[in-house]
C-alpha positions in Angstrom: 62.9 -3.0 -93.4 59.7 -3.8 -95.8 58.3 -6.1 -95.1 56.8 -8.7 -97.1 55.4 -12.4 -98.1 57.4 -13.4 -100.9 54.7 -14.6 -103.9 53.9 -18.5 -104.1 52.8 -19.7 -105.9 49.7 -22.9 -104.9 48.1 -26.0 -106.7 44.9 -25.4 -104.5 43.0 -28.0 -103.5 39.9 -29.1 -102.7 39.2 -31.3 -99.5 36.7 -33.8 -99.0 37.1 -33.6 -95.6 36.4 -29.4 -95.3 32.4 -30.1 -96.0 32.6 -33.3 -92.7 35.0 -31.9 -90.9 32.7 -28.8 -90.8 29.4 -30.5 -90.2 30.9 -32.4 -87.4 32.4 -28.9 -86.2 31.1 -25.6 -86.5 28.2 -26.4 -88.5 26.4 -22.5 -87.0 29.5 -21.6 -89.4 28.2 -23.1 -92.4 24.4 -22.6 -92.3 24.9 -18.8 -91.5 28.7 -18.1 -94.0 27.9 -19.6 -97.2 28.2 -17.4 -99.5 25.4 -14.8 -101.4 24.3 -15.6 -104.7 26.7 -13.0 -106.9 29.1 -12.2 -104.2 32.7 -12.6 -104.7 34.3 -15.1 -101.8 37.2 -14.6 -100.9 39.9 -15.8 -102.6 43.3 -18.3 -101.9 45.7 -17.9 -99.3 48.6 -17.9 -101.4 51.4 -17.9 -98.8 52.5 -21.2 -97.5 51.9 -21.7 -93.4 48.9 -20.3 -91.2 50.1 -20.7 -87.4 48.1 -20.6 -84.9 49.6 -19.8 -81.6 45.9 -21.1 -79.1 43.1 -23.3 -79.6 40.8 -21.6 -77.5 37.2 -20.2 -79.7 38.7 -17.9 -81.7 40.7 -19.7 -83.5 38.5 -22.3 -84.5 36.2 -20.1 -85.6 39.1 -18.6 -87.9 39.9 -21.7 -89.4 36.6 -23.0 -90.0 35.8 -19.8 -92.0 38.9 -20.9 -94.0 37.8 -24.0 -94.7 34.2 -22.9 -95.8 35.3 -20.8 -98.4 38.4 -23.5 -98.8 41.1 -20.2 -99.2 43.5 -22.6 -97.7 44.7 -26.2 -97.5 44.3 -28.2 -93.7 48.2 -29.3 -95.0 49.6 -25.7 -95.1 47.4 -24.3 -90.9 49.2 -25.2 -87.9 48.1 -25.1 -83.9 49.8 -24.5 -81.1 47.9 -25.8 -78.8 49.2 -26.9 -74.9 47.3 -29.9 -74.3 46.2 -33.3 -76.3 42.1 -32.4 -75.8 42.6 -29.1 -78.3 45.5 -30.8 -80.6 42.9 -33.5 -81.3 40.6 -31.3 -82.2 42.0 -29.7 -84.7 44.2 -33.2 -85.8 40.3 -34.7 -86.8 40.4 -31.4 -89.3 42.8 -32.7 -90.2 45.2 -30.1 -89.3 48.9 -30.4 -88.5 49.3 -29.6 -84.2 51.9 -29.1 -82.5 52.8 -28.0 -78.8 55.6 -26.6 -79.2 55.1 -23.0 -80.2 58.6 -22.8 -82.4 57.3 -25.9 -84.2 54.1 -23.6 -85.3 56.4 -20.2 -85.7 59.1 -22.2 -87.5 58.0 -21.6 -91.3 54.6 -19.6 -90.8 54.1 -16.7 -93.7 51.2 -15.9 -91.4 51.6 -16.0 -87.7 48.5 -15.7 -85.4 48.7 -15.2 -82.1 44.8 -16.4 -80.5 45.8 -16.7 -76.6 45.1 -14.4 -74.1 47.1 -11.0 -73.5 48.8 -12.7 -69.8 50.1 -15.3 -71.4 52.1 -13.3 -74.5 55.3 -12.1 -72.5 55.6 -16.7 -71.8 55.7 -16.3 -75.7 58.2 -13.6 -77.1 61.0 -15.5 -76.5 59.8 -18.7 -78.9 58.8 -15.6 -81.5 62.4 -13.5 -81.2 64.2 -16.6 -81.5 62.0 -18.9 -84.2 60.3 -16.6 -86.7 60.8 -15.4 -90.1 61.9 -10.8 -89.9 59.4 -11.7 -92.7 56.5 -13.4 -90.6 53.3 -11.4 -90.0 51.8 -11.6 -87.2 47.9 -10.8 -86.7 47.7 -10.5 -82.6 43.5 -10.3 -81.4 45.0 -10.5 -78.1 42.5 -7.6 -76.4 43.9 -3.8 -75.7 48.4 -5.7 -76.7 49.2 -3.0 -78.5 51.4 -2.5 -81.2 54.1 -0.8 -79.9 53.7 -3.3 -77.0 55.0 -6.1 -79.5 57.4 -3.5 -81.2 59.1 -3.9 -77.6 58.7 -7.4 -77.6 60.1 -8.7 -79.8 61.8 -5.4 -82.4 60.2 -2.6 -84.1 60.7 -4.3 -87.9 58.2 -7.1 -86.5 55.0 -6.6 -89.6 52.1 -6.5 -86.6 48.3 -6.7 -87.3 46.9 -5.9 -84.0 42.5 -6.7 -84.0 39.5 -6.6 -81.8 36.8 -9.6 -83.0 33.5 -10.1 -81.5 31.7 -13.1 -81.0 29.7 -13.8 -83.5 32.4 -14.6 -85.8 31.4 -18.1 -84.1 29.3 -18.1 -86.6 30.5 -16.8 -89.5 29.3 -12.5 -88.8 31.2 -11.2 -86.9 33.1 -7.9 -87.4 36.6 -8.1 -86.7 38.4 -3.9 -86.4 42.3 -3.4 -87.8 45.4 -1.7 -87.1 48.2 -2.2 -88.5 52.7 -1.5 -87.6 53.3 1.3 -90.5 56.2 -1.8 -91.7 53.2 -4.1 -92.9 53.5 -4.9 -96.9 50.2 -4.2 -99.4 50.9 -7.8 -100.0 50.2 -8.5 -95.8 47.2 -6.1 -95.8 45.2 -7.9 -98.2 46.0 -11.1 -96.9 45.0 -9.5 -93.7 41.4 -8.8 -95.0 41.0 -11.3 -96.1 41.6 -13.9 -93.3 39.8 -11.7 -90.6 37.2 -11.7 -93.3 37.4 -15.2 -93.4 34.4 -15.0 -90.6 32.2 -12.2 -90.3 33.1 -8.7 -91.8 36.2 -6.4 -91.7 37.4 -3.2 -90.7 40.8 -1.0 -90.7 41.0 0.9 -89.3 44.3 3.8 -89.6 44.7 4.6 -86.1 45.0 2.3 -83.3 43.0 4.6 -80.8 40.3 3.6 -82.9 40.1 -0.1 -81.4 39.7 0.8 -77.7 36.2 2.2 -79.5 35.9 -1.2 -81.1 36.1 -2.6 -78.2 33.7 -1.2 -76.6 31.0 -0.5 -79.7 31.2 -4.1 -81.3 33.3 -5.9 -78.9 31.5 -5.4 -76.1 28.4 -4.8 -78.2 27.0 -8.4 -77.7 26.8 -7.9 -73.7 24.7 -5.5 -74.7 22.5 -7.2 -77.3 21.5 -9.5 -74.4 21.2 -7.9 -71.7 18.1 -6.3 -73.9 17.1 -10.0 -75.2 17.3 -11.7 -71.7 15.3 -8.2 -70.5 12.7 -8.8 -73.0 11.9 -12.4 -72.6 12.0 -11.7 -68.8 9.0 -9.1 -69.8 7.5 -12.0 -71.6 7.3 -14.4 -69.1 6.0 -12.1 -66.5 3.1 -10.9 -69.2 2.4 -15.0 -69.1 3.9 -16.9 -72.3 6.1 -19.4 -71.2 10.2 -19.1 -72.1 10.3 -20.7 -74.2 7.9 -18.7 -76.5 9.1 -15.8 -74.7 12.2 -17.2 -76.3 12.0 -17.7 -79.4 10.1 -14.1 -80.2 12.9 -12.0 -78.7 15.1 -14.5 -80.6 13.5 -13.7 -84.0 12.5 -10.4 -83.3 16.0 -9.2 -83.1 17.7 -10.7 -86.4 14.7 -10.1 -88.6 14.9 -6.8 -87.1 18.4 -6.6 -87.4 18.5 -7.9 -91.0 15.0 -5.4 -92.2 18.0 -2.3 -90.8 20.9 -4.4 -93.1 18.7 -4.8 -96.0 16.5 -1.5 -95.8 19.7 1.1 -96.1 17.9 3.2 -94.5 18.5 4.8 -90.6 16.9 3.3 -87.6 14.7 6.2 -85.9 13.0 6.4 -89.6 12.5 2.3 -89.4 11.1 3.4 -85.4 9.6 6.1 -86.3 8.0 4.0 -89.4 5.7 1.2 -86.7 6.0 3.9 -84.1 1.8 5.3 -84.3 0.2 8.7 -82.2 -1.2 7.3 -79.2 -0.3 3.5 -80.5 1.8 0.2 -77.9 4.8 1.2 -79.1 4.4 4.7 -79.1 3.5 3.7 -75.2 6.6 1.3 -74.9 8.8 4.0 -76.5 7.8 6.8 -74.4 8.1 5.0 -71.7 12.0 4.0 -72.6 12.9 7.8 -72.9 11.4 9.2 -69.9 12.8 6.6 -67.6 16.3 6.9 -69.6 16.9 4.4 -71.5 19.0 6.1 -73.9 21.5 8.1 -71.4 22.1 4.1 -70.5 23.1 3.4 -73.4 25.5 5.4 -73.9 27.0 6.1 -70.8 27.6 1.6 -70.5 29.0 1.9 -73.6 31.1 4.9 -73.4 32.5 3.3 -69.9 33.3 0.2 -71.7 35.7 3.4 -74.1 37.0 4.3 -70.5 37.6 1.6 -69.2 39.3 0.0 -71.9 42.2 2.5 -72.3 42.6 2.2 -68.0 43.8 -1.7 -69.2 46.2 -0.8 -72.5 47.2 2.2 -69.5 48.1 -0.3 -67.5 49.1 -2.7 -69.7 52.1 0.1 -71.2 53.1 1.5 -66.6 
């Protein structure tokens, strides 16, 4: 069956609560995720309901992005969460909530499964009973394959499997995603807009690429933080206070990442530009290469990739 979301014309209304809510609940998001001058913002979502099963950090990041870019008004969102504490957080954002999944599932054009993988078996019965055949399911549950969703929800389910990373919390994430073969062009575009609301998104034809994305970008922030931690400790060892060392490292890493992005140059070119013969940077690079720094990073990422494949195989068996 061809999956499609029927086109519905909606009247888009700006809500006074958007800026106030985001200022309270996602100040870092609104600070870093401003639409750049001359850029084309994501267009409003042409749907009647976008529902979330689960109200954790990633669900909040997606919702914050959608509200910040005014892609959908709060009343067209819904969050199902088991605890009143979580529901209250979204209710203060003027978003309808539910304590039962079936209320969020029924009537949803797009359903985001923002729960841990081990919780999904508890959700499948409600999905089977209350979900429309044309509902688009977007999963951010790590390691759960499209085939697993087809096994539990039927072969015609329209499903997207995605792998975001934690910088999504400030609107600077990168999400890699794949889709089942019967996702329509309309749903594909919806997915791009939703996943692009909290950073950047990359669509891949082969779902196997998500294991690679898990190792490279999903776990990537941890590698970054480990290097930052080591640099801060080195600064303290040399005599800086920890606060000064942290400030120096944070801004150096941020500035370097932005410089690499804006220049469009390969990192080896940028590194060579600041490595003078016989200089301090050359001494540091020599010691790093001699110590196997590059190989350690590559081997660590490969270990994450192998582990991701192992976990996926365990779920299938």
